[in-house]
FIPA-640193 format. One record per residue: x, y, z of N, C-alpha, C in turn. Coordinates in steps of 0.2 Angstrom, whole numbers, plus 5000, padded with zeros to 4 digits. Example, Ala and Ser with C-alpha at 12.3 -4.5 7.8 and 13.67 -1.06 7.14 Angstrom:
2
506649725039506249785039506649845039506449895035506849955036506450005039
! end
This chain:
288
500449945000500050005000500450065000500450114995500850164995500650224999501050265001500950325005500850385000500350435002500350494998500950534998501250554993501850594993501850654998502350665002502350715006502050715013501750655014501350645020501650595025502150565024502450515028502850545034503150505038503450525044504050575042504450555038505050595036504850655033504450655028504150715025503950765029503550745034503250785039503750825044504150785046504750815050505150865046505250845040505550895036505150965035504550955033504051005032504051055039503951025044503951055051504651095052505151055051505851085052505951145047505751145041505851195036505351265038504851255042504451305043504651345050505051315054505151345060505851385060505751455060506251495060506751485066507451495065507851485071507751535076507551595074507351645080506751625084506351585081505751555085505951505090506551475089506851425093507351455098507451525098507951555102508651535099508751525093509451515090509651575087510351585087510651635083510551635076510451685072510351685065511051715062511451675059512051705056511851745049512251795048512251835042512351795036511951795031512051755025511751685025511351675030511051605031510551595025510651535022510151515017509551485019509651435024509051405026508551445030507951445028507451485032507251455038507251385038507051345044507651325048507451275052508051245056508451195051509051195053509551145050509451075054509651025051509550955054509950955060510550985060510950985067510651025072510251075070509951115075509351085078508951045074508451005076508650955081509250915079509450865083509650885090510050945090510250975096509650995101509151025098508551045102508150975104508150925100507750865102508150815106508850825107509250785110509350715107509450715100509550655097510150675092510450615089510950625084510750655077511150695074511050715067510950655063511250605063511250545059510550515060510250525066509550495067509050535063509150605064508650645060508750635053509350625050509350605043509050545041509150495045508750425044508050435044507750475049507050485049506750515043507150575041506850605035506950565029507450525028507550485022507150425023506750405028506350345028506650285030507350295032507650235034507550215042507250265045507050245052506350275053505850225054505150245054504750235060505150205066504750195072505150215078505150285078505550315084505150295090505450295096505150285102504750345105504250335109503850385112504250445115504750435119505150495121505450535116505650495110505950535105505450575101504850545100504350585097504150645101504050635108503850695112504450745111505050725111505550775111505550815104505450775099505350805092504750855092504250835095503650875095503750945098504150935104504351005108504851045104505351015101505851045097505551085091505051055088504751075082504151125083503951135090503451175092502751155089502651095089501951075086501351085090500851105087500151105090500051035093499451035097499250975100499050925094498650945089498450905084499050885080499550925079500150905075500550855079500650865085500950815089500650745089499950745089499650685089499750645082499750685077499850665070500550635070501050665073501750635073501750575076501350565082501350505086501050445081500550465077500250415073500650395067501050445064501450425059502050385061502250385068502750345071502450275073501850265072501450205074501450195081501250255084501150255092500550285093500250275099499650295101499750365104499450425102499550485105499350485113499650535117499550535124498750545125498450505129497750515131497550575134496950595134496750655137496850655144496850595147496850595154497550585157498050585152498750575154499150645154499650645159500050705159500350725153500350785151500750805144501350845146501850825142502450865142502550915136501950915133501950965127501951035129502351075125502251145127502051185120501451205120501151235114501551295112501551305105501951365102501751435105501051445107500851505110501251515117501251465121501551475127502351485126502651455121503351465120503451545118503051565114503051635112503051685118502551675122502551715128503151715133503351655134503951645138504551675134504651675128505151705124505251775125504651805126504651885128504851905134504951855139505251865145505951885145506351875140507051885139507451835143507951865147508351825151508051815158507451825160507151805166507251735167507351705173507451635174506751605174506651565169506051525168506151455166505651415169505651345167504951315168504851265164504151235164504151165166503751145170503651085173502951055171502950985170502350955169501950945175501350925175500950915181501250875187501750825185502050785190502750815192502850875190503450915191504050885187503950855182504450835177504650895173505250915173505550975169505450965162505151005158505050995151505351055147505551105150505851165146506151215151506751245149507051295153507351345148507451405150507851455146508551465148508851515145509551525146509651555153509151605155509151635162509151585167508751525166508651475171509351435172509651415166510251385166510851425169510851485168511351535171511251535178510651535181510551545188510651485192510451425189510451365193510951315190511151325184511551275180511051235176511351215170510951185165510751105167510151085167509951025169510050965164510350985158510350935153510950885154511350895159511850835161511450775164510850785167510550735170510050695165510050635166509550595162508850625162508450625157507750655157507350635162507350565164506950535169507050575176507650595177507850615184507750695184507550725179507450795179506750815182506650795188505950795191506050835198505750885199505850925205505650885211505150845211504950805217505450745218505750715213506250665214506950705217507050765214507650805217507550825224506950835226506750865233506750805238506450745235506450695240506850635237507450635237507850585234507750515237507850465233507850395235508550365235509050405233509750375234510150445235510750425236511250485237511550515231511250505225511550535219511650605219511950635214512150705213511450745212511550815213510950855212510850855204510150865203509950855196509650915193509350965197509051015194509451085196509851085201510151145203510951115205511351145201512051125202512451155208512151205211512451235217511951245222512151255229511651255234511151305234510551285236509951325236509651315243509451375246509151375253508451405252508051395257507351425256507151455263506651505262506451535268506051485273505751435270505351385274505351325270505851285271505951225268505351175269505151165275504651125277503951145274503851205273503251225270503251205262503851215259503951205252503851125251504151085255504051015255503350995255502951025260502251005260501851025254502051085252501751115246501851065240502451045239502551005233502150935233502150905239501850845240501050855239500750905242500050915242499850935234500350965231500250975224500250915220500650865221500650795218499950765219499750765225499150735227498550765223498550825222498050865218498150835211498750825208498850795201498450725201498450685206498150625206497450625204497150675207496450685205496250705198496750745195496650775189496850715184497350675185497650625181497650555184497050535186497050465190497350405186497350405180497650355176498350355173498650415175499350425173499850375176500150335172500650285174501250325177501550375174502150405176502050435183501450465184501350495190501250445196500950385194500850335199501550305201501950295196502650265197503050315202502950375200503350425204503150425211502550425213502250425220502450365223502350305220502550245223503250235225503750265220504450255222504650305227504350365227504550415233504250395239503650365239503350335246503750285249504050235244504450185247505150205248505450255245506150265246506350325250505850375252505950435255505450445261505750435267505350445273504950505274505250565272504950625273504350635268504450605262503950615257503350565260503450505262502950465265502550495270502950535275502550565280502050615278502350655273501950715271501350685266501450635263500950605259500350575263500550545269500050515273499650565276499850635277499450685279498850695275498850685269498250685264498150755262498550805263498450875261498350885253497950925251497850945244497851015243498351035239498451105237498951115231499051175230499551195224500051235227500651225224501251255226501351325222501251375225501251445221501851485222502151495227502651545228503151515233503751545233504351535238504851585237505251585242505851625241506451585242506951595238507551555238508151595238508751565240509351595240509851545236510151565231510551525227511251545228511651505230512451515231512751505224512751555220513051555213513751555214514151515210514851505211515251565208514851605203515251665200515051735203514451745206514251805208514051805216514051745219513851745226513151735227512951735233512251715235511751765232511151745229510651785226509951765229509651805232508951795234508451815229508051765227507551775222506851755225506351785222505651765223505451705217505151655219505051595215504251595215503951615209503251605208503051555203502551515204502251465200501651475197501551485191500951495187500751425184500051415184499851355181499451365175499651325170499451335163498851295161498251315163497651285161497551215163497151175159496951105161497551055161498051075157498551025157499051025164498851075168499251085174499951095173500151125168500851135167501051195172501651195175501851245180502451285177502251345176502751395174503151425180503751415181504151435187504551495185504451555188504851615186505251635192505851655192506251675197506451745196506351795200506451865199506751895206507151945206507351975212507052045212507052075218506752135220507052195215506652235212506952285207507352335211507952345208508452395210508852365216508752305217509152275223509852245220510252235225510952205223510852135220510252095223510152035220509952035213509552095211509352095204509952105200510452145202511052155198511452095198511552055203511851985203511451945198510851945198510451895194510551915186510651975185510851995178511551975176511951975181512651955179512751885178512251845181512351765180512251745172511851785168511851775161512451785158512951825161513551835158514051785160514051775167514551735170514351665171513751645170513551575171513851525167514251475170514651425166514151375162513551375164513051325161512451365158512651425155512051465152511851435145511551375146511251345140510451345140510151325135509451325134509251265131508551245132508351185128507751205124507751275122507251295117507251255111
! end
């Protein structure tokens, strides 16, 4: 059975790659650049796969990418929800169910976040899985891309089940009220179980933290339900010293995505230090 020309997996990836301007993905645009869209190596870097794999996908030599790869490609290509689902089907996969937690970041949300400039911003899924961060976030806390994707989870980071290295902040972070933040994160996860009762990843996360972290198990047993909204943190930055920031958490609609924004008091020394991190930060990378 033949495929209509231009509609297969490789052709669609190429079409979506060609339409996405580098500036929309926060990539520098060199003078005299011929390609209007993303180059293969740029898409590969954004999606966290090899250039060779992108070539094989587009040439039809690879036709069944895994679900995590498809999710990464959808984010990198800034696909709409309908386009993301189409990509899953072309890869012979079932699109994420409506009742499942989504890691997808819609193009409109990306555009809003891009307008925040170097303000430190990250986006987490409903289960506190990190799905996006910008240059300001990486400069302030260190780029999380050194950790495996599965471990880029704020709840796992906060309630570790082993003595492994830090995953989301590369330098020390202290809080005004750590106990209150612990309780807020756990109660927020319990709230997520009501919104996504059939989500496997959320269920596995809670089961593992309950079994492996006593503090989490105690807070979970309390049965509180709430949302984590705000906090104040001090980051001991290796280049500019301690920076105190306000951490605000905005929730994005029914998907329960969490947009986390860190800012300092205007005109303060902390604000000046925060601006310096984008220049001095050794890990100022982005996953746009």
